[in-house]
N, C-alpha and C positions, 0 to 999 in steps of 0.2 A: 533937840529931839529929832530934827530932820536927819541929822547924820546917823543917829542910832537906827532910825527906820531904814536908811540906805544900807547900813551895815547888816541889818537883819535880812533885808531883801537879797543882798549879795550872798549871804550864807545859805538862804533858802534856794536861790538859783543854782549855786554851786553844787549843793547836795542833790538837787533835782537832775542836773546834768549827769552827775555820777550815777544816779539811779537809772537814768535812761541808757547810759553806757553799759551798765551791768545787764539790764534787760535786753539790750541789743545783742549781747553775746549769745543769747538763746537763738536769735535769728541766724547768727553766724554759724552756730553749731548745727542747726537744722539744714541749712542750705550750703554749707561749706564755704561761706563767704569769708574772705580774708578779714580777720578780726580788726586789724589796724584800720582797714578801709572803713569799716562800720563806725568806729570811734571818730575817725576824721570827718565822716559825713555828718554825724550828730553834731560835732563842733561847728561845721560849716553851716548847717541849718540854723544853729543858734546865733551865727555871726551876722555881720552887718548886711550881707546880701541875702540872708535867709529869712524865714518867718520870724525868728527870734529878734532880729534887728539889733543885736548887741554889738556895739562898736568897741573893739579891743585891739590895741596896737602897742601894748607894753612889752617890748622885746626884752628889757632888763628883767622884769618879773618872770617872763617865760624862761629865760636862761637860768635864773636862780632855781625855779621849781623843777625845770627839766634836768639840771645838773644833779640835784638831790635825788630825783626819781631815777635817773640813769645810774647813779652810784649804787642805789639799792638793788636795781635790776641786775647790774653786773656782779655785785657781791653774791646775789642769789644764784646767778649762773655759775660762778666759780664754786660756790658751796655745794652745788648738786653734781659737779663733775667728779667722777671717781677715776682717778688716775690709774688705779690698778686694773680697771675694766676697759680703759681706752688706750692702753700702752701702745698697741700696734698702730693706732691712728694719730698718736701724739705729734710726731715729727712732721708728717704731711700737713696736719691741721695748723700747726704753728707756722710752717712755711707759707701756707696759704693766707694765714691771718696777718703776716708781716710783709713778706715779699710780694704776696698776691695783692694786698691793698696798695702797696707802692706802685706796682706795675699797672694796676687798673687806673690809678690816679695819673700816671705818666701818659698812658695811651689816651685817656680822656682829655688830658691837657693838650696834647698834640693835635687831637681832632678838633677841639674847640678853637685852638689858636689858628689852625690852618684853614678851617672852613668858615668860621664866623668872625675872624679878625680881632678877637680879644687878645690882650697881652698874654704871653706865655705864663706868667705868674698867675694871672686870673684864670686861665684854663686849668692850670695845675690845682688851684684852690677849689674850683668847681669839681674837678675830678676827685679830690680828697673828700669833699663833702658827700659825694654819692658813692664812695668806694666800698663802704662797709655794708654787710648784710644784716638782716633783722632776724634774730633767733626766735623771738616770740611768734612772728608771723609764719616762719618756716615750720616750726614744730606744732603749732596749732593746726595748720592745714594738713599736715601729715596725720595728726591724731583724728581730725574730723573725717579725713578720707579713709579711715580704717586701715592705715598702712603701717607695716613695720619694715624698716629698711634692713638690708644686710648689715651685720654688726659693724664692720669696718667703716662703711659709708655713713651709717647713722651716727657713729661716734665722731667721725671726722667733721661732719656738718655741725654737730652740736658744739664741739670745741671751737671750730672756726667762727661760727656765728657769735659765740660768747666772747671770744678773745680778739676779734678784729676791730671792735669799736674803739678801744684805747689807741690803737695805731692811727685810725682815721681822725680821732680827736686831736692828738698832738700834731699830726700833719696839718690839719685845718688851722690850728692856732698859730703855728709857726709861719705858714704861708699867708695867713691873714696879716701878720706883722710885716711880712715882706711886701704885701700889696699896699698896705698903708704907707710904708716907707719908700715905695716905688723902687725897690731893689730886686735883683734877680737872685734865684737860688744859687748857693755855692757851698763851699766847705763849711762855712759858718752854720748853714742850715742843717747839714749832716751832724755837726757837733752838737747843735741844740737838740736835735732828735735823740742822739745818743745819750745826752745828759738827762733828758726827760725819761727815757726808757730805763736807764740804770737807776736813777733815783726812785722812779715809780716802782720798779721791781723790788728794790731794797726796802722801801717803806711798806710795801705790801707784805713782804715776808715778816718784817718786824711787827706790823700791826696784827697779822694773823697769829703769830706766835704769842703776842701779848693777850689777844682775845682768848686763845686756847688756855693759856696759863690762868687767866682770870676766871674763866668759866669753871675750871676744875678745882681751883683753890678757894674761891670766894663762895660763901654760902648766901646766895641771894634769895630774897623772898620769892615765893611761887609766882610765876608769870612774868618776872622781870628779866629772865635770861634772853628771850628774843629781843626785847627792847634794848638791852645792853648791847647785843650784837649789832643791831641796826645803828644805834647811836655811835658805836665805835667805828663802824664802816663809814658813816658820813664824816666822822672826825678824821679818819685816815685820808679820805678823799680831800677834805678841806686843807689839812696840814700839808699834804704832799703838793697840792696845787699852789699853795702859798709859797712853798719853797722852790717853785718853778720846776716841779717834776710832773709826771703824768699821773694825776689823781685817779683817772679812770683805770689805768693799768694797775695802780696800787690797790684799788678796792677789789678788782678781779682776782689778783694774786692773793690778797688777804682771804677772800672767800675760798680759794683753792686750799690754802693752808688749814683753815678751820674745818672745812668740809672733809678733808682727808686725815684729820686727827681725831682721836677719841675725845669727845666733849660731853659734858653733862647736858641733859635736857635736849638731846638731839632731835627727838620726835617733835617736841614743842616748838623748837626753833624752826624746824622744817615747815610745819603747818603755818606758823605765823609769817614766815618769809613768803610762802606761797600767796597768802592773802595780801600782804604788803606789796608784793610785786604786781599783782593784778590791779590794786588801787593806783600804784604809780603809773602803770601803763595807761589806765583809763584817764587819769588826770592829765598826763603829759599829752596824750593824743587829742583830748578835748581842747586843751589850750592851743595846740598847734592848728587845730581846725578852726578855732575862733580867730586865730591870728591872720589866716589867709583871707584875701579878698578875691573871690572867684572871678569877678569882672576884670581884674587885672591880669589874670592868668592867660586871657585870650591873646594879648599882644605877644606873649612869650610862647604861644602854642607851637608855631612851626619849628623854631630852633629846639624847643624842649622835646618835641616828638623825635626829631632827628638824633638828638643826644641820647634819649632813652633807647631808641632802636640800636644805635651804635654800641651802647653799653651792654645790651642784652645779646646782640648777635656777634660782636667782635671783641669789645673791651674785656668783659668778664671771661668769655671762653679762652681768649688768648692768654690771659694771666693764669687761669687754672691749668691749661695745658703745659705752660712753662714750669709751673710749680710742682705739678703732680707727676709728670712723665718720668722724672728721674727716680720716683719711688715705685715704678712698675705698675701703675694703675692702667687698666684696660681702657680703650676708647669709649665703650659704653659708660664706664664709671666716670670718666672725666667729663663726658658730655652731660651726664646727669648732674654732677656737681656744678657744672657751668650754668645749667638751667636753674638750679635751686639757688639763686642769688637775689632773693627778694630784698628790695630796699624798704626801709621803714622809718620809724620816728626819729632814729638817730640822725639820719640824713637831713630831715627837716629841721631838727634841733640844731645841728651844726650850721645850717644855713642862716641862723640868727646871729652867729658870731661876727661875720663881716658887717652887719648892720650896727651891732653894738660898738664895733671898733671904728666905725666911720670909713670903711673901705670904699673905694670907687665902685660904682655899679652894684651897690649892695642889694637893691631890689631884685636884680637879675638872679643872684644866687638863691634867694629864698623862693622865688616863683618857679625857677627852672627845677630846683630840687624837689619842690612840692609836686610839680607835674611829672617828673621822672618817677617819683614814688607811686603816684597814681597809676601810671602806665605799667610799672613793674607789678603792682598788686593785681591789676586787671588781667594782664597777659600771662604772667608767670604764676600768680597766685591761684588762679582757677585751673591751672594745668599741671600742678605738681603731681597729683595722683596718677593721671594718665602718663606723664613722663616717667614716673617710677616704674610703671608696668611696661612701658614701651622699651626702656633701656634695661629691663630685667633686674632692677635694684630692689623691688619689693619682694619680701619673702612670700612664698606660695601659701604657707600656713601661718596665719596671724598668731602672734604670741598670746597665750591665754592670760587673762587678768583675773584678779581676785580682790575682794573687798577686805582690806586689812585695817585693823585698829592697833595703833601703837601707843604704848604707855611708857612714860619716862620712869626710870628706876633711880630714885635719889641716891647720889653717891657713886653711881655706876657710869663708867665711860666706855666699857667694852661690850655691854649687853643691853638688849631691849626686850620689853615684853610686848608680844604681838598676839592678836586674836583673830581667828578666822572662823567663818561658818563652814561646817563640813557638808559639802554638797554630795548628792548621790553619784554624780558623774565625775568626781575628782579622783586623783590618785590617792589622796589621803583616805577616802572612803573605800575605794576598790582594793587598796593594798596598805592597810594601816600598819602592818608590820614593817613596811619599808621606810618609816620615818627616820630621818637622819639621827645618828647617835648624838650629835651635838645639840639637838633640839630637846630642851628639857620641858616636859609638861608641867603646868602649874595648877590649873583648874579647868573644869568643864561646866558649862551651863547646859543642863539637860532637862527638858520638860519643865523649864522655869525654876529648877532647883540648882543651886551652886554646889558642886562637889569638887573636892580636891583630887589630885591625880591618882592617889591610891584608891579612893572610893570609886572613881569613875572607871578605872581600868582602861581598856582599849577604846579609842574614840569611835563614835557611831555617826551614822547619817542623822542630820538634824541637830547635832551638838554645836555649840559655839565654844571652841577650844582656845585656851590661852597658853602660850609657851614663852620661855626665856631663850633667846637666841643671840649668838654673837652679832654685833652690829654690822660687820662687813659681810655677813651671810644672809641677812634678813631678806634681801631682794630675791634670793633663790627660792624662797618658800612660796611665792605667789603662784608659780606653776603647779606646785604640789596640791594646792587647795582650789585651783581654778577649774571651771567646767571644761571638759574635754569634748572634742568632736566625737560623733558616734563610732567612727572606725577606730579611733584611738582608744575608746572605752573597751571595745571588743578585744583589741590587741593587749590592753593592759590586764584584762581578765585572764588571757590565755598564756601570756608570755612574761618573762622577767629578764629582759635583756639588760646586760650591764656592760661588761668589757668585751671587746670583739677581737678575735684573731684576725690579723691582716697578713695576706701573702706578701713576702718581701718584694716580689716583682709587680705589685699593684701600683699603677700610676697615681701619684699624689693628686693630679688634676681630677681623676675620677672620684676619689674620696671627697675632694673639695666640692665638686658639683653636687653630689648627692646629699652631703651633710651641710652644705652651705657654709663651709669653713673658708678661712683665709690662708693661702699658701704664700710664703715669702717669694717675691718675684724671681730670685736667683735659683729657686728650687722648682719652678713651675713645670719643667719638663722632665723631672726626675722620678724614679720609682722610690718606694719606701726605703729599700736598702741603700740606694744611691744617695738619698737625702740624709740618712744617718751618717754615711761615710763622709759626705760633704760637710756636715755640721761638726762632727766629733773627731774625724780623722783617726790618728793613732790612739786617741783616748776612748774610743768606742768600747763599751763594756755592756754586759747584760745589766739592764736597769737604766741605761741611758735614755733620756727623754728628748722629744722633739715637739715643741709647742706650735700649735696651728691655730692662730687667732686667739681669742680671749676665753674660749670655752672648750678646747679640745687639745689632746696631746697624743702622740705616738710613743710607745714604750718598746725598747728592745728587750725581748724575752730570752733570746739565745743568740750568741755570737760565735762564729767559727771562722778562723783564719782572717780575722779583722773584718768580717762581713756579717750583717744581720741575717739570720736564717729563720727566726721566729720573731714576730712583732704583734703588738695589739694596739687597739684604738680605744681611748677613753674620751667620753663626752661629759662636760660639766654644765651643759646647757639647761638641764631640767631640774633634777634633784639629786642630793647626796643620798646614797643608800646606806653607807656606813661612814665612820670617821675616816677610814683609810680609803674608802669609797670607790668602787666602781659606781658610776652614775647611770641613771635610767635615761636613755636617749628617746627621742620621739619615735614611737612604734611604727608609724606610717613610713617614716624615712628609713628606718631600719629594714623593714620588709621590702621596700622598693629598692634599696641598695643591694640587699642580698639577692633578690630575684633577678634583677637586671644584670648585675655583674656576674652572677653565677652562670647565667645564660651566655653572656659574652665570652667567658673563659672556659666554658664546658668542653669545648673541643680540645683544650690543652689538659683537661683534667685538673685544673688549678683554680678553683674558685677563689677570688682574691679576698673575700670577706665572708666569714661565717661566725655564728655564735661561739664564743670561747667555751671550751670544756670546763665543766664545773669541777 
């Protein structure tokens, strides 16, 4: 009976700690506190040196739970990454997530070896442990700071943070084996890393394809689709790790495959994964907080502080500069990405590996890593928003948001049903005739009465409207139904900007500045006509396109003697107006672009941008 009572107490205590972690997220949201830091503090308060007095030192259980939690978190990260929307940032992100992690580990290893006298293999192991960044911490702080980053930078940070953990994991595991064997890194280390990467990637593709096939072919009872996905993700992780591959890379790739394929119950899976990921983060962070003994951190404080400062000021920036400079990133962009390198739970979790393996100086890894994470969260965590504004990476006008309800359509993999409230200050209410042609109205809840599309007619303010939309276009609807700033409301009532004529001699850099677009580095100093000639050469024809970032493109409207003489600009950032769609750009940016650039070029009589003739 005593053991039953102990078991019940453990259950009650665990649930209470989770509840405290959930409630503490409200504090983090209110004050912009790094969420990971809050969870760690709750765990430390419940630990042996805190008021809770719980003595917990089970590294094996921590590794088991942490591995499962991290697998689910990484799968969710891959599942939410839209490759079609992050194409421009894909290669820089992957370079930073692979070569960047390796360079950071090498620089840290050399610093620890030369300054503190540890073996080179020990220094490299410590560098690998703290080399990866924490996606959850980064984007929680950006969200609470009310920031939206420039598209290319935001997408790159998202992909890098989600994909660099697998690299750090198998670097840590391989170097731990070397530390235990007292051998130096060599060709065998590179071969082991290559084997883990190849096997992990292959198993991830196979697991993702199997999950996609099963979700679309099997008729599962309602509610089991997300459980099936999570179970398969953990299974892919376990099998790949057992075969000596990178299970963390495999589970991330599997998430990418499933998330970028059409699958049934996509909205249900997304909502469940969001809840599961929160729970995994809370449980993992609380366990890591319980595991640390604050009184032991003091003896490692001097060297930990030096290592943390080296990582923030030299290690991470040097790796980022080396990786991103070849892709044409500007110094402010590189400096901002260097600063947004928060360390998180993965670093503390990896620090348990040397202890489990019986590596020499095992306590050093865990305590130094914990201290480095605390410094990173305190110094970088509270300064992300100011840094984004200082380096000019934050958009001047925050993206509008809308409250969306998603309903799964049984048997459908390409469409979703979504519902929105029709607000008086939204584009949908101000210009209901501009709804995209691919948006199919289904029903409207008006004054408490449900009406089908034919009965309801055109949507009105106060309605709750439901539509069927293609799965890959659903995210574009948020801005259509979101509340707009006052100046944008006025402009939306007076104008209907769509496609814009662009003067062939207009500099691409000016267009990029005003529309916050991304111009390929090799075209940064070219005009519109020169950019078309550089991209298409002898194949330049009327109708040729030039993509700028993920939401804008230039079109050649007339070509004479192999040179563009008429061109136009299309923006896909806000809403589709028709299926063939010119799209509706932000009115404030349109007016600012037209006014300023017209003034600049008025002495030549060639305004570079003007509304296209209807």
